[in-house]
N, C-alpha and C positions, 0 to 999 in steps of 0.2 A: 303161527309165528309172527312176532311183532316186527315193525320197522324200527329203525334206530331211535326215533323220537319216543315211540311207545315204550320201548325197552328201558330207556333211561328214566322216563317218567314213572314207570311201574316197578322198576327193579333196581337199576344201578345208581340212579341219581342220589338216593338216600345214603348209599355207602361209598360213593365215588371217592371222596377225600380219604376215607379209611383205606380203600382199595389201592389208591395211588401211593400210599406210604408217606414218608416224611415230607411235608410240604416244603420245608426249607431246602431240602436236597433237590427237589424238582425245580424250585425257583433258582437256586444257585447254578444248576446245570444249564438252564436257559440263559442266565446272565453270562455264563462263560461262552456259550454258543454265540450270543449276540455280540459279545466283545470280539470273538474270533472272526466274525463276519465283518467287523469294522463298523457296526451300527452305532457304537458309542461316539464315533467321530464323524459320522455321516450327517448331512443336513436333516434336521428334525422337522416333522410335519405330522400329517395324518398317517396313522398305522391302523390297519384293520386286522383283527384277530378272528378268523373264521372258525367256529366251533371252539369258543374260548374256554368252556368249562368253568372251573373255579378260579382261573386267572394265572395259570402257570406261565403263560406267555405275556398276557396283558400287563401284569404287574411289573416284570422286568423292563418291558418296553416303556411304560409310563415313567419308571424311575430314570430312564435314559433321557426323557424329555419329549417323547412322542405324545401326541394327543391320540388316545386309543379308542377306537370303536370296537367294542367286544360283542360279538354276535353268537348266540346259541339258542337252540330250540327248547332247552330244558330249563324250566323256571327254577327248579331246586338248585341247580348249579349256579345260575345267575344270582340267586339270592345269597349263596355262599360267597360269591365274588364281591357282591355289594358290601358285605360285612367287612371285607379286607381292603376296600378301596381307600379309606381314610380321606386324604386330600389329594390323591393321585388323579391326573387328568384322564379318567376312564369313563366312557359312556356305555352303558349296557343296553342291548336290544334283544328282545326275545323274538326270533324269527328263524325261518329256514335260511341257511347260509347262502343258498342260491339267490336270495333276494337282497343281498348286501347292497347292491348299487342303488336301491330305492332309498337308502338311509344316508347317502352321502351327497354333498353338494360340491366338495372339492376333490381334486385328484389326490389319491394317497401316494406317499413316498414308499410305503411298505405294506405288503399283505402277507400274513402268515396263516397257514392252515396246517396245524401240527398235531402231535399225538397220533391218533389213528383216524382222525376226522374224515379224511378223503375217502376212506373205504366205506363210510356210512352212506355215500351216494348210491343210488340204486342202479346205475348203468354207466357204461363208458360214455354214452352221449351226455349224461349229466356232468361227468368229469370234464369233457371237452367244452361244454357250455360254461362251466365255472371258470376254467382256465382262460377261455376266450374273453369272458367278461372282465376278469382281473386284468388281462393284458390291455384291454381297451381303456380301463379306468386308471391304471397306473400312470404316474407322470413319467416322462422320458428319463431313463436312468434309475427308475424305481426298481425295487427288489421284491421278489416273491420267494418265500421260504416254505417248502413242503416237506412234511415227514409222514410216513405211513408204514404200516407193517407189511412185510413181503410175504404174501400168501401164494405167490406164484412159484418161486424157485426153491422154496424150502418146505414142500408139502410133508406133513407128518403122517405116520401110519401107525395102526395098532394102538398100543398103550401110550405112545408118544402124544396122542391127541388129547390126553388128560393132562391139564396144566395147572399145578397148584399156584394160585395167585397170591393169597395172603391168608394168614390165620392168627388168631389169638385165643384167649380164654373164653371168649363169648361168640366168636364168629369164625367160620371157615368158608373160604370162597375158592371154588375150583372151576376151571373153564374146560369145556369139551368141544372139539372142533370136528365138523363134518364137511368134507371137501366135495364141492360140486363143480360142474362146468361153469366158470365165470364168477362163482361166489363161494363163500364159506358160511355155513350155518354155525353160529357161535352160541353154545349153551352155557349160561352162567348159573352154576349150582351153588346155592348158599345155604349153609346151616348156621342158625343163630339161636342163642339161648333166651328163653323167656322164663325167668325164675330158675328152676332146676331142670327144665325140660328143653331139649333140643328141638327146634322147628326147622323144617326143610322148605325151601322156596326155590323154584327154578323158572327161568325165562330164556327165550332164545330170540336171535335176530340174525339178519344176513349182513355180511360184509363183502364188499366187492373185491375181487382179486385183480388188483391193479398191477399191470406189468410195467416195470420201471422203464424199459427201453421204449415201449410204446408211448408212455407218457412223455418222455423226453422228446420224441419225434413230434408229438402234438405241440409241445411248447415251442420248439424251434420253428414251427410253421407260423408262429404268432409273434415274431420279432422278440422272442425271449431267448437270451444267450445264457447257456448253462455255465455257471461259474463254480459250482461245486456239485459233485455227484458221489456220494459215499453210502456205505451200508455199515451198520453197527448193531450187533445183537438182534438181528432180524428186522431192524428198522431201516427203511430207505430214507435218505436225506438229500433233497435236491434244492439248490439255490440258483435262481436265475435273475438276470437283469434285463429290463426292457430297453431295447435299442431301436430307435426309429418308430414308425407307426405300425400298429397291429392291423 
């Protein structure tokens, strides 16, 4: 079984944009979210996108006027983001998101870790270390936005664990979940056409089962005040503001 970096490099990276669906829909969804959070009228400065992928968060933030540091471990995804930057103020870094503080010299006004990136970390300790580092680096009044899939309260059973992701005339992607104590093993099963023949390729990796209530408690210990806590379609959305010293 691979870790998240290996899984994306060997399997998902090449099909990520296709898997995610219409790029414009994803960008518009985040534009709406950032507008709803008031980021369009907030002071603009440095924003850090942890696990930036192909730029679904970075591009809307740069459009708002933030200088974005976009960090991801997958070279394929960063290459796709680079193609879409044009003249936007986005700097890409290939590194583990836990190392983000090595790449900044100024305090960020905003840190986002969205999609399902947080569950790619390998332990609760790693999550705590990341949130602690973010809290320390954020300017006072700075915002952190987290989204991740809820693998704790909505455990699937039997055939429910087979999830059709996307398909077209040349590719079919299905996801299969195996639940374990503390983590989920995710199997991505891909059929794709080479000429007239269908080829099968499979890979798996672990995702952390992050409990929302546990995470909120950790954040509140670090001078982070929760200003939004919602769930939508199996995704947890948490927004917090730094008040005082971490």
